TORKOL-4160 file (C-alpha; in steps of 0.2 Angstrom, whole numbers, padded with zeros to 4 digits, m for minus):
158
<pt num="1" X="m0014" Y="0015" Z="0085"/>
<pt num="2" X="m0007" Y="0007" Z="0070"/>
<pt num="3" X="0003" Y="m0009" Z="0067"/>
<pt num="4" X="0019" Y="m0011" Z="0057"/>
<pt num="5" X="0025" Y="m0027" Z="0050"/>
<pt num="6" X="0043" Y="m0027" Z="0045"/>
<pt num="7" X="0055" Y="m0040" Z="0038"/>
<pt num="8" X="0073" Y="m0038" Z="0034"/>
<pt num="9" X="0079" Y="m0050" Z="0020"/>
<pt num="10" X="0092" Y="m0051" Z="0007"/>
<pt num="11" X="0087" Y="m0050" Z="m0011"/>
<pt num="12" X="0098" Y="m0054" Z="m0027"/>
<pt num="13" X="0100" Y="m0040" Z="m0039"/>
<pt num="14" X="0102" Y="m0049" Z="m0056"/>
<pt num="15" X="0116" Y="m0042" Z="m0067"/>
<pt num="16" X="0117" Y="m0056" Z="m0079"/>
<pt num="17" X="0111" Y="m0074" Z="m0080"/>
<pt num="18" X="0127" Y="m0079" Z="m0072"/>
<pt num="19" X="0129" Y="m0065" Z="m0060"/>
<pt num="20" X="0120" Y="m0056" Z="m0046"/>
<pt num="21" X="0124" Y="m0046" Z="m0031"/>
<pt num="22" X="0116" Y="m0047" Z="m0014"/>
<pt num="23" X="0105" Y="m0032" Z="m0009"/>
<pt num="24" X="0099" Y="m0030" Z="0009"/>
<pt num="25" X="0081" Y="m0025" Z="0009"/>
<pt num="26" X="0067" Y="m0021" Z="0022"/>
<pt num="27" X="0048" Y="m0025" Z="0018"/>
<pt num="28" X="0036" Y="m0014" Z="0028"/>
<pt num="29" X="0017" Y="m0015" Z="0029"/>
<pt num="30" X="0008" Y="m0002" Z="0039"/>
<pt num="31" X="m0010" Y="m0003" Z="0044"/>
<pt num="32" X="m0012" Y="0016" Z="0042"/>
<pt num="33" X="m0008" Y="0013" Z="0023"/>
<pt num="34" X="m0017" Y="m0004" Z="0021"/>
<pt num="35" X="m0017" Y="m0006" Z="0003"/>
<pt num="36" X="0002" Y="m0003" Z="0000"/>
<pt num="37" X="0018" Y="m0012" Z="0004"/>
<pt num="38" X="0035" Y="m0003" Z="0005"/>
<pt num="39" X="0052" Y="m0010" Z="0001"/>
<pt num="40" X="0068" Y="m0001" Z="0005"/>
<pt num="41" X="0083" Y="m0006" Z="m0004"/>
<pt num="42" X="0100" Y="m0003" Z="0004"/>
<pt num="43" X="0111" Y="m0002" Z="m0011"/>
<pt num="44" X="0127" Y="0005" Z="m0003"/>
<pt num="45" X="0123" Y="0023" Z="m0007"/>
<pt num="46" X="0120" Y="0037" Z="0005"/>
<pt num="47" X="0101" Y="0036" Z="0003"/>
<pt num="48" X="0091" Y="0020" Z="0002"/>
<pt num="49" X="0080" Y="0017" Z="m0013"/>
<pt num="50" X="0061" Y="0016" Z="m0008"/>
<pt num="51" X="0047" Y="0008" Z="m0018"/>
<pt num="52" X="0029" Y="0007" Z="m0014"/>
<pt num="53" X="0016" Y="m0003" Z="m0023"/>
<pt num="54" X="m0001" Y="m0012" Z="m0020"/>
<pt num="55" X="0000" Y="m0027" Z="m0008"/>
<pt num="56" X="m0013" Y="m0036" Z="m0019"/>
<pt num="57" X="0001" Y="m0036" Z="m0033"/>
<pt num="58" X="0013" Y="m0044" Z="m0021"/>
<pt num="59" X="0000" Y="m0057" Z="m0015"/>
<pt num="60" X="m0005" Y="m0062" Z="m0033"/>
<pt num="61" X="0014" Y="m0062" Z="m0039"/>
<pt num="62" X="0018" Y="m0076" Z="m0026"/>
<pt num="63" X="0006" Y="m0087" Z="m0037"/>
<pt num="64" X="0007" Y="m0081" Z="m0055"/>
<pt num="65" X="0015" Y="m0067" Z="m0066"/>
<pt num="66" X="0006" Y="m0051" Z="m0063"/>
<pt num="67" X="0009" Y="m0032" Z="m0065"/>
<pt num="68" X="0013" Y="m0021" Z="m0079"/>
<pt num="69" X="0023" Y="m0005" Z="m0081"/>
<pt num="70" X="0034" Y="0000" Z="m0067"/>
<pt num="71" X="0032" Y="m0016" Z="m0056"/>
<pt num="72" X="0030" Y="m0034" Z="m0062"/>
<pt num="73" X="0031" Y="m0049" Z="m0051"/>
<pt num="74" X="0032" Y="m0068" Z="m0054"/>
<pt num="75" X="0037" Y="m0084" Z="m0046"/>
<pt num="76" X="0050" Y="m0095" Z="m0053"/>
<pt num="77" X="0062" Y="m0110" Z="m0048"/>
<pt num="78" X="0081" Y="m0107" Z="m0048"/>
<pt num="79" X="0091" Y="m0122" Z="m0042"/>
<pt num="80" X="0076" Y="m0131" Z="m0035"/>
<pt num="81" X="0070" Y="m0117" Z="m0024"/>
<pt num="82" X="0056" Y="m0105" Z="m0027"/>
<pt num="83" X="0061" Y="m0087" Z="m0029"/>
<pt num="84" X="0050" Y="m0072" Z="m0032"/>
<pt num="85" X="0056" Y="m0061" Z="m0047"/>
<pt num="86" X="0052" Y="m0042" Z="m0045"/>
<pt num="87" X="0056" Y="m0032" Z="m0060"/>
<pt num="88" X="0056" Y="m0013" Z="m0057"/>
<pt num="89" X="0056" Y="0001" Z="m0070"/>
<pt num="90" X="0059" Y="0019" Z="m0067"/>
<pt num="91" X="0066" Y="0034" Z="m0076"/>
<pt num="92" X="0083" Y="0030" Z="m0067"/>
<pt num="93" X="0084" Y="0013" Z="m0074"/>
<pt num="94" X="0077" Y="m0005" Z="m0073"/>
<pt num="95" X="0081" Y="m0018" Z="m0060"/>
<pt num="96" X="0077" Y="m0037" Z="m0059"/>
<pt num="97" X="0078" Y="m0043" Z="m0041"/>
<pt num="98" X="0075" Y="m0061" Z="m0034"/>
<pt num="99" X="0068" Y="m0063" Z="m0017"/>
<pt num="100" X="0066" Y="m0079" Z="m0007"/>
<pt num="101" X="0048" Y="m0084" Z="m0009"/>
<pt num="102" X="0046" Y="m0092" Z="0007"/>
<pt num="103" X="0052" Y="m0077" Z="0017"/>
<pt num="104" X="0041" Y="m0065" Z="0007"/>
<pt num="105" X="0026" Y="m0077" Z="0009"/>
<pt num="106" X="0028" Y="m0078" Z="0027"/>
<pt num="107" X="0029" Y="m0059" Z="0029"/>
<pt num="108" X="0014" Y="m0057" Z="0018"/>
<pt num="109" X="0004" Y="m0070" Z="0028"/>
<pt num="110" X="0007" Y="m0059" Z="0044"/>
<pt num="111" X="0000" Y="m0044" Z="0035"/>
<pt num="112" X="m0015" Y="m0053" Z="0029"/>
<pt num="113" X="m0019" Y="m0059" Z="0046"/>
<pt num="114" X="m0018" Y="m0042" Z="0053"/>
<pt num="115" X="m0028" Y="m0034" Z="0039"/>
<pt num="116" X="m0038" Y="m0047" Z="0029"/>
<pt num="117" X="m0041" Y="m0044" Z="0010"/>
<pt num="118" X="m0057" Y="m0033" Z="0008"/>
<pt num="119" X="m0055" Y="m0025" Z="0025"/>
<pt num="120" X="m0042" Y="m0012" Z="0021"/>
<pt num="121" X="m0054" Y="0002" Z="0020"/>
<pt num="122" X="m0059" Y="m0001" Z="0038"/>
<pt num="123" X="m0042" Y="0003" Z="0043"/>
<pt num="124" X="m0043" Y="0021" Z="0036"/>
<pt num="125" X="m0057" Y="0026" Z="0047"/>
<pt num="126" X="m0066" Y="0035" Z="0032"/>
<pt num="127" X="m0083" Y="0031" Z="0039"/>
<pt num="128" X="m0079" Y="0039" Z="0056"/>
<pt num="129" X="m0070" Y="0054" Z="0048"/>
<pt num="130" X="m0085" Y="0057" Z="0036"/>
<pt num="131" X="m0097" Y="0056" Z="0050"/>
<pt num="132" X="m0087" Y="0068" Z="0060"/>
<pt num="133" X="m0086" Y="0080" Z="0046"/>
<pt num="134" X="m0104" Y="0079" Z="0042"/>
<pt num="135" X="m0110" Y="0080" Z="0060"/>
<pt num="136" X="m0121" Y="0095" Z="0064"/>
<pt num="137" X="m0114" Y="0108" Z="0076"/>
<pt num="138" X="m0123" Y="0121" Z="0086"/>
<pt num="139" X="m0117" Y="0135" Z="0074"/>
<pt num="140" X="m0126" Y="0126" Z="0060"/>
<pt num="141" X="m0143" Y="0132" Z="0067"/>
<pt num="142" X="m0138" Y="0150" Z="0063"/>
<pt num="143" X="m0134" Y="0145" Z="0045"/>
<pt num="144" X="m0149" Y="0135" Z="0042"/>
<pt num="145" X="m0161" Y="0148" Z="0048"/>
<pt num="146" X="m0168" Y="0160" Z="0035"/>
<pt num="147" X="m0161" Y="0178" Z="0037"/>
<pt num="148" X="m0177" Y="0185" Z="0029"/>
<pt num="149" X="m0195" Y="0183" Z="0033"/>
<pt num="150" X="m0204" Y="0169" Z="0025"/>
<pt num="151" X="m0215" Y="0172" Z="0010"/>
<pt num="152" X="m0229" Y="0163" Z="0019"/>
<pt num="153" X="m0231" Y="0177" Z="0031"/>
<pt num="154" X="m0250" Y="0182" Z="0032"/>
<pt num="155" X="m0253" Y="0200" Z="0025"/>
<pt num="156" X="m0265" Y="0210" Z="0035"/>
<pt num="157" X="m0270" Y="0221" Z="0021"/>
<pt num="158" X="m0281" Y="0209" Z="0011"/>
């Protein structure tokens, strides 16, 4: 059985230094995808916008600027409160979002209690799956038996 940790929150989509619009979002962490975090943005269109990136990136971004390319995250202060800036870049465009750092940190803390850093691979069951895949079956005996006589057979004509 897999665990899901969700959090609804409101982000601020930065349109200019003076102007932003609220964007409802949902943070999702699933133990069956232990390395990733999923963010769904409800931007008023028929279909929500989904982003997936490394949980480790979000964990680091709470403390210091990190990431490059499509996802960059850094903490900053705005009007005396700490916010988490999330810059997203795609072929469809770029977006700068501000998230309440306390809410994101609390949600992240819940995910880290459920799957501590460094234990993610245990959630995937790779060892069990590999062992099951490599376990011998009764049919293997047929394949492992040589279909022809051994070269070591004794020749009576010597």
